[in-house]
Residue frames as qw, qx, qy, qz and C-alpha x, y, z in Angstrom:
[[0.000, 0.889, 0.458, 0.000, 0.00, 0.00, 0.00],
 [0.399, 0.537, -0.030, 0.743, 1.30, 3.44, -0.90],
 [0.338, -0.343, -0.459, 0.747, 1.99, 6.18, 1.64],
 [0.049, -0.400, -0.325, -0.855, -0.41, 8.58, -0.09],
 [0.207, 0.019, 0.527, -0.824, -2.70, 10.43, 2.34],
 [0.221, -0.382, -0.844, -0.304, -6.22, 9.09, 2.80],
 [0.180, -0.107, 0.298, -0.931, -8.35, 11.93, 4.21],
 [0.152, 0.402, 0.861, -0.271, -11.74, 11.15, 5.72],
 [0.109, 0.705, 0.586, 0.386, -15.01, 12.62, 4.43],
 [0.280, -0.908, -0.208, 0.232, -14.71, 15.35, 7.07],
 [0.484, -0.448, 0.311, 0.685, -11.19, 16.09, 5.94],
 [0.306, 0.298, 0.604, 0.673, -12.33, 16.45, 2.34],
 [0.065, -0.863, -0.484, -0.131, -15.16, 18.73, 3.44],
 [0.381, -0.806, 0.009, 0.453, -12.72, 20.97, 5.31],
 [0.449, -0.181, 0.488, 0.727, -10.38, 20.96, 2.28],
 [0.197, 0.575, 0.624, 0.491, -13.29, 21.94, 0.04],
 [0.207, -0.922, -0.298, 0.135, -14.24, 24.75, 2.39],
 [0.505, -0.565, 0.177, 0.627, -10.63, 25.93, 2.27],
 [0.354, 0.085, 0.533, 0.764, -10.76, 26.62, -1.48],
 [0.068, 0.813, 0.569, 0.105, -13.90, 28.75, -1.21],
 [0.194, 0.585, -0.026, 0.787, -13.66, 32.54, -1.58],
 [0.198, -0.167, -0.626, 0.735, -13.64, 34.37, 1.76],
 [0.343, -0.224, -0.130, -0.903, -16.89, 35.87, 3.07],
 [0.111, 0.076, 0.905, -0.404, -18.97, 34.40, 5.91],
 [0.508, 0.383, 0.331, -0.697, -22.28, 35.70, 4.52],
 [0.626, 0.483, -0.355, -0.499, -22.04, 34.72, 0.84],
 [0.660, 0.260, -0.705, -0.009, -20.14, 31.49, 1.54],
 [0.658, -0.560, 0.275, -0.422, -21.34, 30.04, 4.84],
 [0.225, 0.411, -0.874, 0.129, -19.29, 27.31, 6.53],
 [0.614, -0.106, 0.550, -0.556, -22.30, 25.72, 8.22],
 [0.010, -0.109, 0.948, 0.300, -22.55, 22.07, 6.97],
 [0.229, 0.462, 0.821, -0.246, -26.31, 22.12, 7.63],
 [0.288, 0.625, 0.002, -0.726, -26.91, 25.07, 5.30],
 [0.811, 0.536, 0.195, -0.133, -27.91, 24.52, 1.70],
 [0.391, 0.806, -0.444, 0.031, -24.49, 25.63, 0.57],
 [0.327, -0.538, 0.757, -0.175, -22.84, 23.41, 3.15],
 [0.804, 0.117, 0.556, -0.174, -24.87, 20.39, 2.00],
 [0.713, 0.695, -0.067, -0.062, -23.92, 21.08, -1.63],
 [0.149, 0.757, -0.625, 0.121, -20.25, 21.30, -0.68],
 [0.626, -0.302, 0.685, -0.218, -20.68, 18.06, 1.26],
 [0.875, 0.385, 0.280, -0.087, -21.71, 16.29, -1.95],
 [0.504, 0.800, -0.312, 0.091, -18.76, 17.82, -3.82],
 [0.218, -0.670, 0.681, -0.200, -16.37, 16.85, -1.03],
 [0.795, -0.076, 0.579, -0.162, -17.64, 13.25, -1.04],
 [0.806, 0.590, 0.044, -0.003, -17.13, 13.06, -4.80],
 [0.230, 0.811, -0.513, 0.165, -13.58, 14.29, -4.35],
 [0.521, -0.458, 0.688, -0.213, -13.00, 11.63, -1.67],
 [0.886, 0.203, 0.401, -0.114, -14.32, 8.85, -3.89],
 [0.647, 0.738, -0.180, 0.072, -12.15, 9.97, -6.81],
 [0.047, -0.749, 0.627, -0.209, -9.10, 10.07, -4.55],
 [0.690, -0.245, 0.651, -0.199, -9.81, 6.62, -3.10],
 [0.872, 0.446, 0.191, -0.071, -10.34, 5.27, -6.61],
 [0.426, 0.801, -0.401, 0.126, -6.96, 6.66, -7.71],
 [0.323, -0.593, 0.703, -0.225, -5.31, 4.98, -4.72],
 [0.876, 0.069, 0.454, -0.152, -6.84, 1.64, -5.72],
 [0.756, 0.647, -0.070, 0.073, -5.29, 2.02, -9.16],
 [0.121, 0.803, -0.535, 0.235, -1.99, 3.04, -7.59],
 [0.506, -0.459, 0.678, -0.273, -1.88, 0.24, -5.00],
 [0.749, 0.069, 0.650, -0.107, -3.28, -2.69, -6.99],
 [0.736, 0.622, 0.261, -0.049, -3.69, -2.04, -10.68],
 [0.179, 0.889, -0.402, -0.123, -0.18, -0.68, -11.22],
 [0.230, -0.485, 0.843, 0.027, 1.40, -4.11, -10.71],
 [0.582, 0.148, -0.669, -0.437, 0.89, -7.23, -12.86],
 [0.268, 0.004, -0.925, 0.270, 0.87, -9.46, -9.79],
 [0.083, 0.374, 0.694, -0.610, -2.22, -7.77, -8.32],
 [0.263, 0.166, -0.271, -0.911, -3.95, -6.21, -11.32],
 [0.376, 0.366, 0.831, -0.187, -7.56, -7.13, -11.96],
 [0.414, 0.795, 0.279, -0.345, -9.22, -4.39, -13.98],
 [0.252, 0.825, -0.403, -0.306, -6.06, -3.62, -15.96],
 [0.653, -0.232, 0.707, 0.142, -5.04, -7.27, -16.34],
 [0.724, 0.543, 0.410, 0.114, -6.26, -7.45, -19.98],
 [0.270, 0.948, -0.169, 0.019, -4.17, -4.36, -20.81],
 [0.385, -0.659, 0.640, 0.087, -1.08, -5.87, -19.19],
 [0.751, 0.083, 0.646, 0.107, -1.67, -9.10, -21.13],
 [0.601, 0.778, 0.177, 0.039, -1.97, -7.20, -24.39],
 [0.020, 0.907, -0.419, -0.033, 1.38, -5.49, -23.76],
 [0.449, -0.467, 0.760, 0.042, 3.02, -8.85, -23.00],
 [0.406, 0.286, -0.717, -0.489, 1.54, -10.57, -26.06],
 [0.092, 0.102, 0.958, -0.253, -0.82, -12.75, -24.03],
 [0.857, -0.238, 0.444, -0.109, -2.74, -14.97, -24.14],
 [0.227, -0.452, 0.769, 0.390, -0.08, -17.17, -25.68],
 [0.725, 0.355, -0.197, -0.556, -1.37, -18.35, -29.09],
 [0.463, 0.357, -0.810, -0.052, 0.77, -21.49, -28.80],
 [0.146, -0.032, -0.907, 0.393, -0.78, -22.78, -25.59],
 [0.266, -0.628, -0.710, -0.174, -4.25, -23.24, -24.11],
 [0.155, -0.706, 0.034, -0.690, -5.73, -20.23, -22.35],
 [0.181, 0.081, -0.769, 0.607, -4.97, -20.13, -18.61],
 [0.341, -0.532, -0.739, -0.236, -8.09, -20.91, -16.64],
 [0.445, -0.734, -0.436, 0.271, -7.77, -19.05, -13.36],
 [0.015, 0.988, -0.051, 0.142, -6.86, -15.53, -12.36],
 [0.589, -0.667, 0.412, 0.195, -3.77, -16.82, -10.55],
 [0.764, 0.122, 0.487, 0.404, -2.62, -18.66, -13.69],
 [0.400, 0.831, 0.216, 0.320, -3.08, -15.55, -15.82],
 [0.227, -0.950, 0.210, -0.042, -1.08, -13.45, -13.37],
 [0.735, -0.410, 0.466, 0.273, 1.65, -16.09, -13.12],
 [0.703, 0.387, 0.414, 0.430, 2.02, -16.24, -16.90],
 [0.173, 0.950, 0.079, 0.247, 2.08, -12.45, -17.09],
 [0.452, -0.825, 0.328, 0.084, 4.79, -12.20, -14.44],
 [0.797, -0.098, 0.477, 0.358, 6.77, -14.86, -16.26],
 [0.560, 0.662, 0.299, 0.399, 6.61, -12.87, -19.49],
 [0.012, -0.973, 0.047, -0.224, 7.64, -9.62, -17.83],
 [0.356, -0.819, 0.426, -0.144, 10.29, -10.71, -15.36],
 [0.927, -0.149, 0.320, 0.129, 11.61, -14.21, -16.14],
 [0.092, -0.685, 0.583, 0.427, 15.07, -14.61, -17.67],
 [0.875, 0.352, 0.304, -0.136, 14.30, -16.36, -20.97],
 [0.089, -0.634, 0.652, 0.407, 17.75, -17.12, -22.33],
 [0.839, 0.354, -0.133, -0.391, 17.20, -19.08, -25.59],
 [0.089, -0.482, 0.872, 0.001, 19.09, -22.22, -24.64],
 [0.472, -0.007, -0.842, -0.263, 18.39, -25.89, -25.21],
 [0.151, -0.212, -0.832, 0.490, 17.32, -26.28, -21.58],
 [0.291, 0.290, 0.243, -0.878, 14.79, -23.47, -21.91],
 [0.505, 0.156, -0.538, -0.656, 13.35, -24.99, -25.10],
 [0.405, -0.103, -0.908, 0.021, 12.87, -28.31, -23.33],
 [0.005, 0.265, 0.645, -0.716, 11.24, -26.56, -20.39],
 [0.403, 0.262, -0.056, -0.875, 8.81, -24.68, -22.64],
 [0.512, 0.059, -0.746, -0.423, 7.97, -27.90, -24.47],
 [0.258, -0.165, -0.893, 0.330, 7.30, -29.61, -21.14],
 [0.184, 0.282, 0.409, -0.848, 4.98, -26.81, -20.06],
 [0.536, 0.258, -0.284, -0.752, 3.06, -27.32, -23.29],
 [0.869, -0.027, 0.357, -0.342, 2.78, -31.06, -22.62],
 [0.817, 0.506, -0.276, -0.009, 5.57, -32.42, -24.84],
 [0.752, -0.503, 0.361, 0.225, 8.53, -34.64, -24.00],
 [0.654, 0.741, -0.123, 0.091, 11.49, -33.78, -26.23],
 [0.689, -0.429, 0.229, 0.537, 15.23, -33.98, -26.58],
 [0.373, 0.919, -0.060, -0.116, 17.27, -31.49, -28.61],
 [0.795, -0.081, 0.245, 0.549, 20.47, -32.08, -30.54],
 [0.099, 0.932, -0.106, -0.333, 22.42, -28.93, -31.34],
 [0.860, 0.388, 0.089, 0.318, 24.45, -29.48, -34.46],
 [0.323, -0.814, 0.274, 0.397, 28.03, -28.28, -34.61],
 [0.664, 0.712, -0.226, -0.039, 30.08, -27.68, -37.72],
 [0.914, -0.116, 0.008, 0.388, 33.30, -29.67, -38.00],
 [0.061, 0.965, -0.237, 0.090, 36.23, -27.38, -37.14],
 [0.798, 0.274, -0.388, 0.370, 39.82, -28.54, -37.54],
 [0.243, 0.361, -0.520, 0.735, 41.63, -28.39, -34.25],
 [0.439, -0.207, 0.396, -0.780, 38.39, -28.44, -32.26],
 [0.894, 0.046, -0.041, -0.444, 36.40, -31.34, -33.66],
 [0.453, -0.409, 0.792, -0.003, 37.44, -34.95, -33.29],
 [0.221, 0.164, -0.865, -0.419, 37.64, -37.99, -35.55],
 [0.053, -0.328, -0.941, 0.062, 34.27, -39.64, -35.94],
 [0.173, 0.569, 0.392, -0.702, 32.27, -36.43, -35.59],
 [0.542, 0.628, 0.540, 0.139, 30.02, -35.60, -38.55],
 [0.283, -0.201, 0.275, 0.897, 31.24, -33.26, -41.25],
 [0.028, -0.295, -0.562, -0.773, 29.01, -30.68, -42.90],
 [0.227, -0.688, -0.673, 0.149, 26.57, -30.00, -40.08],
 [0.062, 0.672, 0.086, 0.733, 25.43, -26.44, -39.53],
 [0.216, -0.030, -0.609, 0.763, 25.88, -24.65, -36.22],
 [0.313, 0.020, 0.124, -0.941, 22.48, -23.10, -36.67],
 [0.649, -0.117, -0.581, -0.478, 20.33, -26.24, -36.83],
 [0.388, -0.234, 0.714, -0.533, 18.50, -27.78, -33.88],
 [0.484, -0.069, -0.808, -0.330, 17.12, -31.30, -34.22],
 [0.504, -0.240, 0.430, -0.710, 14.12, -31.79, -31.92],
 [0.307, -0.028, -0.945, -0.106, 13.37, -35.43, -31.12],
 [0.589, -0.274, 0.056, -0.758, 9.72, -35.72, -30.09],
 [0.085, 0.118, -0.967, 0.209, 9.42, -38.58, -27.62],
 [0.297, 0.279, 0.782, -0.472, 6.34, -40.60, -26.63],
 [0.580, 0.542, 0.015, -0.608, 4.91, -40.11, -30.14],
 [0.515, -0.050, 0.801, 0.301, 4.71, -42.47, -33.09],
 [0.354, 0.329, -0.429, -0.763, 3.97, -42.48, -36.80],
 [0.702, 0.187, 0.622, -0.291, 1.06, -44.69, -37.78],
 [0.045, 0.346, -0.723, -0.596, 1.85, -46.52, -41.03],
 [0.776, 0.196, -0.212, -0.561, -0.40, -48.22, -43.57],
 [0.358, -0.269, 0.890, -0.081, -0.61, -51.97, -42.86],
 [0.477, 0.096, -0.690, -0.535, -1.67, -54.47, -45.50],
 [0.420, -0.259, -0.869, 0.020, -4.61, -56.49, -44.26],
 [0.192, -0.510, -0.581, 0.605, -5.58, -53.87, -41.72],
 [0.147, 0.524, -0.013, -0.839, -5.98, -50.79, -43.87],
 [0.597, 0.537, 0.594, 0.045, -7.99, -50.50, -47.07],
 [0.431, 0.346, 0.368, 0.748, -7.55, -48.75, -50.38],
 [0.061, -0.821, -0.254, -0.508, -7.77, -45.00, -49.98],
 [0.629, -0.744, -0.093, 0.206, -6.21, -44.91, -46.51],
 [0.145, 0.918, -0.363, 0.071, -3.15, -42.70, -46.16],
 [0.779, 0.287, -0.500, 0.248, 0.24, -44.41, -46.18],
 [0.509, -0.163, -0.564, 0.630, 1.18, -42.89, -42.83],
 [0.255, -0.881, -0.278, -0.286, -0.17, -40.45, -40.26],
 [0.438, 0.269, -0.394, 0.762, 2.30, -38.06, -38.64],
 [0.316, -0.614, -0.593, 0.415, 1.43, -36.81, -35.14],
 [0.080, 0.894, 0.234, 0.374, 0.13, -33.25, -34.94],
 [0.623, -0.227, -0.229, 0.713, 3.07, -31.19, -33.72],
 [0.146, 0.746, 0.252, 0.600, 1.55, -27.79, -34.43],
 [0.455, -0.880, -0.063, -0.116, 1.47, -26.60, -30.82],
 [0.778, -0.402, 0.162, 0.455, 5.04, -27.79, -30.20],
 [0.549, 0.356, 0.279, 0.703, 6.27, -26.16, -33.40],
 [0.066, -0.879, -0.213, -0.422, 4.53, -22.93, -32.44],
 [0.613, -0.782, 0.020, 0.108, 6.18, -22.86, -29.01],
 [0.750, -0.306, 0.266, 0.523, 9.72, -23.71, -30.14],
 [0.501, 0.480, 0.322, 0.644, 9.92, -21.79, -33.41],
 [0.105, -0.919, -0.152, -0.348, 8.81, -18.63, -31.64],
 [0.598, -0.784, 0.147, 0.072, 11.25, -19.06, -28.72],
 [0.853, 0.007, 0.192, 0.485, 14.26, -20.32, -30.67],
 [0.249, -0.588, 0.201, 0.743, 17.01, -17.83, -31.56],
 [0.537, 0.711, 0.054, -0.450, 16.29, -16.04, -34.82],
 [0.251, 0.655, -0.645, -0.302, 19.39, -17.42, -36.56],
 [0.308, -0.172, 0.934, -0.054, 18.54, -21.07, -35.87],
 [0.613, 0.073, -0.508, -0.601, 16.58, -23.55, -37.94],
 [0.502, -0.180, 0.719, -0.446, 14.46, -26.03, -35.97],
 [0.553, 0.138, -0.700, -0.430, 13.71, -29.50, -37.38],
 [0.683, -0.241, 0.443, -0.529, 11.37, -32.03, -35.79],
 [0.428, 0.240, -0.857, -0.157, 11.91, -35.77, -35.76],
 [0.820, -0.276, 0.209, -0.455, 9.64, -38.50, -34.41],
 [0.019, 0.475, -0.878, -0.049, 12.05, -41.39, -33.70],
 [0.740, -0.028, -0.585, -0.331, 11.03, -44.92, -34.49],
 [0.737, -0.537, 0.265, -0.315, 10.23, -47.03, -31.40]]
């Protein structure tokens, strides 16, 4: 909570009286007079506006406590994430927002595997390395690119056409739908890298 002053209704009434022109006859200070009652309404409106501003200052200025301004914060952070299901609860939305604003998202292999896990995928990543004389060793592949990541998608399989089980017109194979995984990793991977997906044979 901020240290901003929080005057009472009486305090706002006195402050409103203080900005009136001087003159006890034309501008009476009696709260029971018609003028006093009118100023009482004005003072209460000023109090409500001040209290409302303090709510925005104390709660809505921070992603971790925002409620009314949460959609605006999400829009700034590019949320909801188009690659993942919408978060269901208010706490989940705030947690994802805080992660976008404050987490250290270094585009490493470990981060890519973590993001895939959060999206419900089990993967391994092989970072290719070009063969360099003096650094590489005998037996290492030649001609690989430093900018290619091979993503092995585990716990998935390709369904092939089987004679005797399938019929004419069936597709020869069905590849698992990796669209959500591709969306997550291609967006998070470094811009200079090329990401390739492989479903290994069991």
